[in-house]
C-alpha positions in Angstrom: 96.6 -21.2 -73.8 94.2 -18.4 -72.6 90.7 -19.3 -71.8 88.1 -18.1 -74.4 86.4 -14.8 -73.4 83.2 -15.1 -71.5 80.0 -13.3 -72.7 76.9 -12.7 -70.8 73.7 -14.4 -71.9 70.6 -12.4 -73.0 67.3 -14.0 -73.9 64.5 -12.8 -76.2 61.0 -14.4 -76.1 59.4 -13.4 -79.3 58.2 -14.2 -82.8 60.2 -14.9 -85.9 60.4 -12.4 -88.7 61.0 -14.2 -92.0 62.1 -11.0 -93.5 64.8 -10.6 -91.0 64.0 -7.0 -89.9 62.1 -7.5 -86.7 61.3 -10.1 -84.1 63.8 -12.7 -82.9 66.0 -12.0 -86.0 66.5 -8.3 -85.0 66.9 -9.1 -81.4 69.7 -11.7 -82.1 71.6 -9.3 -84.3 71.3 -6.5 -81.7 72.6 -8.8 -79.0 75.5 -9.8 -81.1 76.3 -6.2 -82.0 76.5 -5.4 -78.3 78.7 -8.3 -77.3 76.2 -10.6 -75.6 75.3 -14.2 -76.4 71.9 -14.2 -77.6 69.4 -17.0 -76.8 65.8 -17.2 -78.0 62.4 -18.7 -77.1 60.2 -18.8 -80.2 56.5 -17.8 -79.6 55.3 -17.7 -83.2 56.4 -18.3 -86.8 55.3 -15.6 -89.2 55.3 -15.4 -93.0 56.2 -11.8 -93.5 58.3 -9.3 -95.5 58.8 -5.6 -95.1 55.3 -4.9 -96.7 53.0 -7.4 -95.0 52.5 -10.2 -92.6 50.8 -13.0 -94.5 50.4 -15.7 -91.9 51.1 -16.3 -88.2 51.3 -19.8 -86.5 51.7 -19.7 -82.7 53.9 -22.2 -80.9 52.1 -24.4 -78.3 52.4 -22.9 -74.9 54.0 -26.2 -73.6 56.8 -25.7 -76.2 57.3 -22.2 -75.1 57.7 -23.5 -71.5 60.1 -26.3 -72.7 62.3 -23.8 -74.4 62.4 -21.6 -71.3 63.3 -24.6 -69.0 66.0 -25.8 -71.5 67.7 -22.5 -71.6 67.7 -21.7 -67.9 69.1 -25.1 -67.2 72.4 -24.5 -69.2 72.3 -20.9 -70.4 70.7 -18.8 -67.7 70.4 -15.2 -69.0 71.3 -12.2 -67.1 68.4 -10.3 -68.7 65.6 -11.1 -70.9 63.0 -9.4 -73.0 59.5 -10.3 -74.5 58.4 -9.3 -78.0 55.6 -10.8 -80.0 53.6 -13.1 -77.6 50.4 -13.1 -79.7 48.1 -15.4 -77.5 46.8 -15.2 -74.0 47.9 -18.8 -73.3 51.6 -17.9 -74.2 51.5 -14.8 -72.0 50.2 -16.9 -69.1 53.0 -19.4 -69.6 55.8 -16.8 -69.6 54.3 -15.0 -66.7 53.9 -18.1 -64.6 57.6 -19.1 -65.4 58.7 -15.8 -64.1 56.8 -16.1 -61.0 58.1 -19.6 -60.3 61.5 -18.5 -59.1 64.4 -16.0 -59.1 64.5 -14.6 -62.6 66.6 -11.9 -64.4 65.3 -8.5 -65.2 62.5 -8.7 -67.8 62.1 -6.0 -70.5 58.5 -6.2 -71.9 58.1 -4.7 -75.4 54.2 -5.0 -75.6 54.1 -5.7 -79.4 50.6 -5.3 -80.5 50.6 -4.2 -84.2 53.1 -4.5 -87.0 54.5 -1.6 -88.9 52.4 -3.0 -91.8 49.2 -2.8 -89.6 48.9 -6.5 -89.0 47.7 -7.4 -85.4 50.5 -9.2 -83.5 48.6 -9.6 -80.2 45.2 -11.0 -80.2 42.6 -8.8 -78.4 41.8 -11.4 -75.8 45.6 -11.3 -74.9 45.8 -7.7 -73.9 44.2 -8.1 -70.6 46.7 -11.0 -69.8 49.5 -8.9 -70.8 48.3 -6.2 -68.3 47.2 -8.5 -65.4 49.9 -11.2 -65.5 53.1 -10.1 -67.5 53.4 -6.4 -66.6 53.5 -7.1 -63.0 56.8 -9.1 -63.7 58.5 -6.4 -65.6 61.4 -4.4 -64.7 60.6 -2.0 -67.4 57.9 -1.7 -70.2 58.7 -0.1 -73.6 55.5 0.8 -75.3 55.4 2.9 -78.6 52.8 5.7 -78.9 49.9 3.4 -79.9 50.7 0.7 -77.3 51.0 3.3 -74.6 47.6 4.7 -75.4 46.1 1.1 -75.2 47.7 0.5 -71.9 46.9 3.8 -70.3 43.7 4.9 -72.0 45.3 8.2 -72.6 45.5 10.2 -75.8 49.2 11.0 -76.5 49.8 14.0 -78.7 52.7 15.8 -76.9 55.8 15.3 -74.8 53.6 16.2 -71.7 51.4 13.4 -72.7 54.3 11.0 -73.0 55.3 12.1 -69.4 51.9 11.4 -68.1 51.8 8.0 -69.8 55.1 7.0 -68.2 53.9 8.0 -64.7 50.6 6.2 -65.4 52.4 3.0 -66.3 54.5 3.1 -63.3 51.7 3.9 -61.0 49.7 0.9 -62.2 52.3 -1.9 -62.5 55.3 -0.7 -60.5 57.8 -1.1 -63.2 59.8 1.6 -64.9 58.5 2.8 -68.2 60.2 4.0 -71.4 57.4 5.6 -73.6 58.6 6.1 -77.1 57.7 9.1 -79.0 59.1 8.4 -82.3 55.5 8.5 -83.9 55.0 12.1 -82.7 55.6 13.5 -86.3 55.0 17.0 -85.1 58.3 17.1 -83.3 61.7 17.8 -85.0 63.3 15.3 -82.6 62.6 11.7 -81.6 61.7 12.1 -78.0 61.2 9.4 -75.5 60.4 9.6 -71.9 61.8 7.3 -69.2 60.4 7.2 -65.6 61.4 4.8 -62.8 59.3 6.1 -60.0 62.1 8.3 -58.6 63.3 10.4 -61.6 62.0 11.4 -65.1 64.4 11.6 -68.0 63.7 12.9 -71.7 65.9 11.2 -74.3 66.3 13.2 -77.5 67.8 12.4 -80.7 67.6 13.9 -84.3 64.8 12.6 -86.3 66.0 10.5 -89.1 63.9 11.1 -92.2 63.8 9.4 -95.5 64.1 5.9 -94.1 61.2 3.4 -94.0 62.3 0.5 -91.7 60.6 -1.7 -89.3 62.0 -3.4 -86.3 62.9 -0.2 -84.4 60.9 -1.3 -81.3 62.5 -4.7 -81.3 66.0 -3.2 -81.7 65.5 -0.6 -79.0 64.3 -3.1 -76.4 67.0 -5.7 -77.3 69.7 -3.1 -76.9 68.2 -2.2 -73.5 68.2 -5.8 -72.6 71.7 -6.4 -73.7 72.8 -3.5 -71.5 71.2 -5.0 -68.5 72.9 -8.4 -69.4 76.2 -6.6 -69.3 75.6 -5.2 -65.9 74.6 -1.6 -66.6 72.0 0.0 -64.5 68.6 0.6 -66.0 69.0 4.3 -66.8 72.6 3.7 -68.5 71.1 0.7 -70.4 68.3 3.0 -71.6 70.9 5.7 -72.8 73.0 3.2 -74.6 69.9 1.6 -76.2 68.7 5.0 -77.6 72.2 5.7 -79.0 72.4 2.4 -80.8 69.0 2.8 -82.3 69.9 6.3 -83.6 73.0 4.9 -85.2 71.2 1.9 -86.6 68.7 4.2 -88.3 71.3 6.6 -89.5 73.6 4.0 -91.0 70.7 1.7 -92.2 71.4 -0.2 -95.5 69.4 -1.4 -98.4 68.5 -5.0 -99.2 66.4 -5.9 -102.3 65.1 -2.3 -102.3 64.0 -2.1 -98.6 65.6 -0.1 -95.8 67.1 -2.3 -93.0 68.4 -1.2 -89.6 72.0 -1.8 -89.0 72.8 -2.5 -85.2 76.4 -3.1 -86.1 76.9 0.5 -87.2 78.7 1.4 -84.0 81.3 -1.5 -84.1 
């Protein structure tokens, strides 16, 4: 009898979205769609739906650390990502764990504000994200608003995205994928990737008439899955962009709300 097929392991360190559209739930769906075994370290529990975030309860930092240790003992990931970290103490715990030994590539999605406008990163935690976690990252994946906070630049054009990607790399030494989907003046959804050696503009048709959340989670999870499967960073970014575009085009409706469909490519 043939052995069961082996799948690489990917890890998400993020909050729970009770509505299933973003957070850990979106990450695990994306991992499954791309053929990797998804594991998770929960940082927060949220009470939310597609319209609003009603409550947030953070996990104790010691529990975050215990989850990391348990997973790395038996299910060591080949790549990992962070999403909603919420508190300075949680960020410090994750950063300390990454500094403590040989760790897989880390994709940092600097989740700060929900699509509904709710703050998902406490103001006091922004500095910890910059000083302690970003130096551990292989790549950071901010959206327009997050990139403005991290760089202090006003981003209004593709040229501004290019400047932000270079500024992020110059400051923290990691590759940067700056997402321009919120540049509504453009007919295309344009992102800029810069790894210190080469720059790349990723373009896709803008998908209109769909109101979803979780696009950033899905994009960074797809990138993480590609790294877990052994792709190089640039190839993983390209696959992630393709998956996100399909997930938007083939989104479905649930109780009157649009939901991303990462399985659309299958």
